[in-house]
N, C-alpha and C positions, 0 to 999 in steps of 0.2 A: 936132812930136812936143811941143811946150810948151803948143798949144791942147789936146792932147788930155789932157794931166795935168791942167789948170787944170779942162776938163769933166768929167773923172772924180771930183775933188776936189770939185765943185759937188754934183754929182748925189750923193753921198755926204752931205755936209752939210744939202743939203736934204730926203733921204731919211728923216734922222734928229730934223725938226724934228717936234714935236707940236702939236696944238690943245689950248690950257688947256681949252677949254669942256668936252671929252670926253677925258680923259685915261687911260680905260681901255684896257688893250691887250686886246684880243678873243682868248681863246682858249677852243678846246673848246665852242663853243657850242650844239653837239649835246647836249651834258649838258643841258641846260634847255630844248630846244625841247620842244614837245608838252602836252596838259594835266595838268595837275597838281590834286588835290582835295586841299581844305585839312583836313586832321583835326583838328588842333589847336593853339591858341597860348598860349603862356605868357611870363606879364607877370613881373619882377621890376624891383626900384627901392624909391628914397623914396618915400612917399606920405605925406604931412601931417607929414614929419619922422621917420618910421619905415620900416625896411625891410620890405618885402613880397613875396610871391611866389604865383604861384598858376598856373592851369590853366584853359582853358575849352574843352572837347570839342566840334570840330564835324563829327565823324565822320557822323551822321545828318545834317548839313545838306549841301545839294549847290552847296557855295560851288568854283568851278573859275579858276583861272588858267590862263591856255592862250598860253605864251609861242611866238609865230611867228617864225620863220627872218627875217622880213622887220623883228623888232626891235619889234615892237609887241606888248603885252599886253593880252589881252582879262580881264578879271574879270566872271564873272558869279554869279548864286546868292544865297542868303542875305545878312542881315546880317553881315558879318565886321570884323575888328579891322585890316586891312590898308587896303586901297581898296574905294570904294565900284564897282559896277559901270559900269564904262566900259572905254575904251580908253588905252592909256598906251605911252610910249617906254619904251624899256628897252635895258640895254648888260650883257653878260655877260662878265667878264673879270677881269684882275689888274691890280690897283692900291692905293695905298697907303688907308688909310683915313683919313688925316688932311688927302689930297689932293693932299699934298706929302711927297716925303722928308726924312725927318730923322733923327737919329744912331740907328742900331739898327733901325728900321721896316724891315720887310719886306715888299713886295708880298701880296696874299692875292687871294684871288677873291672877287671882289663882283657883286653885281648892281646895276646904278643903273636905278633905277624913276623916273623922270621926275629928280628932283634929288636921290633918297634913296638913299643908298648902304645897302645891304644884306649882311651877310655870307652867304657861302655855305656848305654843308656838306654832304655826303652821305653816309647812313652807312645800312647795313642796309637798302637800298631807298628811305629816308626823304630828302627834301631838307628842310635847314632855312634859312630865310631870318630874319637875325637884324637888329634895330637894339635888342638888350638895352644896345649900348656907350654908349645915350644913355637909357638908362630903357626905353626901346620894347618892343613885342613882340618874342617868336621865333615863325615860323609853321612849323610841322611839316606836311609835304605826300606823300602817297602818287601814284602816277602813276597815271593814269585809265586 
């Protein structure tokens, strides 16, 4: 009986271990899988010491982000503000934006493309991936 208890406790402990390299807990990957057309990029942040914001309409360009079920992202089409045309690794799920829990911080939905964490939002049929939290762009997509 003692051996069974030790075995069960060991299994529980080891099943709760995480790999720091990939800390994102995958949830609802089907939300992002498929082809997404970039329709707009928004910029906000400091530029030359002053705050600026703006947007670029990409709806007439055929920039496609194809999130595949195998964790690969294929970017194709024009000159875009996100990633050059090629294949990337991605993970979709919940994680801390800072990388680890800090007091009061909650896990949010993120898309990690290579080593960059993008915030994720889906509203009115449009997906927004954003790195405006570090003065980068927010990319707005429609499902193709």
